[in-house]
C-alpha positions in Angstrom: 4.3 -12.1 19.4 1.1 -13.2 20.9 -0.4 -16.4 20.9 -2.2 -17.4 17.7 -5.3 -17.9 20.1 -5.5 -14.7 20.7 -3.9 -13.0 18.0 -6.3 -10.7 15.7 -7.3 -13.0 12.8 -9.0 -12.1 9.2 -10.8 -14.7 6.5 -10.3 -14.8 2.7 -13.1 -15.4 0.2 -12.6 -18.7 0.4 -12.5 -18.4 4.4 -8.5 -19.7 5.1 -7.3 -17.6 8.2 -5.0 -15.2 8.2 -3.1 -13.6 10.6 -3.1 -9.8 11.6 0.2 -8.1 12.9 2.0 -5.5 13.9 4.0 -2.8 12.5 7.3 -4.1 14.5 5.9 -7.4 13.3 5.7 -7.0 10.0 8.9 -4.9 10.4 10.4 -8.4 11.4 8.9 -10.9 8.5 10.1 -8.4 5.7 13.7 -8.6 8.0 13.4 -12.4 7.7 12.4 -12.8 4.2 15.5 -10.0 2.6 18.3 -11.4 4.9 17.3 -15.5 5.7 15.5 -16.1 3.0 17.0 -13.8 0.3 14.4 -11.6 -1.5 15.3 -8.5 -2.1 13.3 -5.0 -1.5 12.8 -4.1 -5.8 11.4 -7.5 -5.3 8.7 -6.6 -3.0 8.4 -4.0 -4.0 7.4 -5.1 -8.0 5.0 -7.4 -6.9 3.3 -4.5 -4.7 3.1 -2.0 -7.8 2.1 -4.5 -10.2 -1.2 -6.1 -7.9 -2.0 -1.9 -7.0 -1.6 -1.3 -10.8 -4.7 -4.0 -11.2 -6.4 -2.8 -8.4 -6.1 0.6 -10.2 -7.7 -0.5 -12.9 -10.8 -2.3 -11.3 -12.0 0.6 -9.2 -11.8 2.1 -12.6 -14.1 -0.1 -14.1 -12.4 0.1 -17.0 -8.7 0.8 -18.9 -9.6 4.6 -18.8 -9.4 7.6 -16.9 -7.1 9.6 -15.3 -4.5 8.4 -12.3 -3.1 10.7 -9.2 -0.3 9.1 -7.4 0.6 10.0 -4.3 4.1 8.5 -3.6 6.9 9.1 0.1 10.1 8.8 0.1 9.9 4.9 1.7 8.8 1.4 0.5 5.4 3.1 0.2 6.6 5.6 -2.3 8.2 3.5 -4.1 5.1 0.5 -4.5 3.4 3.3 -6.4 6.2 4.7 -8.4 5.5 1.8 -9.6 1.9 1.1 -10.1 2.6 4.5 -12.2 4.8 2.6 -14.4 2.4 -0.4 -14.8 -0.7 1.7 -15.1 1.4 3.8 -17.8 2.3 0.4 -19.8 -1.0 0.9 -20.1 -1.8 3.7 -21.5 -3.7 5.2 -19.5 -2.9 8.8 -17.6 -0.7 8.8 -15.3 -0.2 12.0 -12.9 2.7 11.5 -9.7 3.1 13.8 -6.8 6.2 13.7 -4.6 5.2 13.4 -1.0 9.3 15.3 -0.3 11.8 16.2 -2.7 13.4 13.8 -4.7 16.5 13.6 -3.2 14.9 12.6 0.6 13.4 8.7 -1.7 14.7 5.6 -0.3 17.4 4.1 -2.8 14.8 1.9 -3.9 12.1 4.3 -3.9 14.8 6.1 -6.4 15.1 3.2 -8.4 11.1 3.6 -9.1 11.4 7.0 -10.0 14.9 6.4 -12.4 12.8 4.0 -14.8 9.6 6.0 -14.8 11.5 9.0 -15.4 13.3 7.3 -18.2 9.8 6.1 -19.7 8.5 10.0 -20.0 6.4 9.8 -17.0 8.1 13.4 -14.6 6.6 14.1 -11.7 4.5 17.0 -11.8 4.5 20.2 -8.9 3.2 19.4 -5.7 1.9 23.2 -6.1 -0.7 22.1 -9.1 -2.3 18.6 -6.4 -5.3 19.7 -6.5 -6.2 20.6 -9.8 -4.6 16.6 -10.2 -6.9 15.2 -8.1 -9.5 16.9 -8.5 -9.8 16.0 -12.0 -8.4 12.0 -11.2 -10.5 8.8 -11.4 -8.6 7.6 -8.9 -6.1 9.1 -6.0 -4.1 6.3 -5.7 -2.1 7.0 -1.3 1.3 5.8 -1.1 2.8 8.7 0.9 3.1 6.9 4.2 2.7 2.6 4.7 2.7 0.9 8.2 6.3 2.7 9.1 4.4 6.1 11.1 5.6 7.5 13.9 3.7 10.0 15.4 1.2 12.6 13.1 1.6 13.3 9.6 3.8 16.7 8.6 5.3 19.1 6.5 3.9 18.0 2.4 2.5 14.7 3.0 -0.1 15.7 5.4 -1.3 18.7 3.3 -1.4 15.3 0.4 -4.0 14.0 2.6 -5.8 16.3 3.7 -6.2 17.8 -0.2 -6.6 13.4 -0.7 -9.5 13.7 1.5 -11.1 16.5 0.5 -10.8 16.3 -3.6 -10.3 12.8 -4.7 -13.1 11.5 -6.4 -11.7 7.9 -4.5 -8.3 6.5 -3.6 -7.4 3.2 -3.5 -4.4 3.0 -0.1 -1.6 1.2 -0.7 -1.3 -1.5 2.5 -2.6 0.5 5.4 -4.0 4.8 5.0 -1.3 7.4 5.3 -1.5 8.3 8.7 -2.8 6.0 10.0 -1.2 3.6 13.1 -0.8 0.2 11.5 -1.1 -1.5 15.3 -3.6 0.6 16.5 -6.4 1.8 13.8 -5.8 5.4 15.7 -5.3 8.1 13.5 -2.6 10.5 15.8 -3.3 12.7 12.6 -4.8 13.6 8.9 -5.6 10.2 7.5 -6.4 8.9 4.6 -10.4 8.0 3.8 -9.9 5.2 1.1 -12.4 3.3 -0.9 -10.1 0.3 -1.2 -6.8 -0.9 1.1 -4.9 -3.2 -0.4 -2.3 -4.2 2.6 1.1 -6.4 1.8 1.2 -10.0 3.0 -0.7 -10.3 6.3 -3.4 -7.6 7.4 -2.0 -5.0 10.0 -4.2 -5.3 13.4 -5.2 -1.1 13.0 -7.3 -2.4 9.8 -9.9 -3.5 11.9 -10.8 0.0 12.5 -10.9 0.9 7.9 -13.5 1.4 6.4 -14.1 0.0 2.6 -13.0 -3.1 1.0 -10.0 -4.3 2.0 -8.0 -6.8 -0.1 -4.1 -8.6 1.3 -2.2 -8.6 -1.8 1.1 -11.2 -2.2 4.4 -9.9 -2.7 6.3 -12.8 -3.1 7.4 -14.1 0.8 6.9 -18.1 1.1 4.7 -18.9 3.9 8.3 -20.6 5.7 9.1 -17.2 6.9 5.7 -16.5 8.6 6.4 -20.4 9.4 9.6 -19.0 11.4 7.9 -16.7 13.6 5.0 -18.3 14.9 3.3 -17.4 12.3 0.0 -20.0 11.1 -0.8 -19.4 7.7 -2.3 -21.9 4.7 -2.0 -20.7 1.8 -4.3 -17.8 1.5 -4.1 -17.4 -2.5 -5.2 -19.5 -5.5 -5.8 -18.1 -9.0 -4.6 -14.7 -8.4 -2.0 -13.2 -6.5 -4.6 -11.0 -4.2 -7.9 -12.2 -2.0 -10.8 -9.9 -0.2 -10.3 -10.0 4.1 -13.1 -9.6 5.9 -12.8 -9.4 9.9 -13.2 -13.3 10.9 -16.3 -13.8 13.5 -16.2 -12.3 16.8 -13.3 -9.3 15.9 
């Protein structure tokens, strides 16, 4: 890992310095959190989805409207599905569009979908995606997170392009889909969000992203970061999220 003096840093609204990490470093954060501290993927996913739902309501600026959720097969998609449940619980009209077949979902994402379907929210056909995105007041992008490898393809690429073409407002989870979390480059189509809610720590590639950037607390203890040599004071005060800006000179 780069030493702290040469690491890209963001700052919170209160001036707290928050180090940015590459995709590989974030994988190690997740590994240590799960394997050594005992956090579960579902715990972190639930925290991510609840935060995402709160930001969806903020972006809408009212507890009404229709929301389209674009959900991929992995952890990012699972957070989007969890967000859909929390919005449904608040009486919102939610349309879930999967970026692949249900059989391709990770175990944690499949668990989120099972709960959602038990609550009466079924994914809508991908063939109707354009209709639902065009009439929604907000589109939540939870297709691909920091695990992107190469250009998005297939249905994921189609949904990314459709999102940019049709969505009125876009809220991305963790990293805009199609963006390389480390470099900020777009090897293929990439979502252009109005707001991004990144998880645990900002990713280095987010310095290139336009729109508002927020950081969400997903329950990872500071000691996980410290164990990996990442110096970080508590960035969250009275809420489980904070807005970020690049530090001076970035």
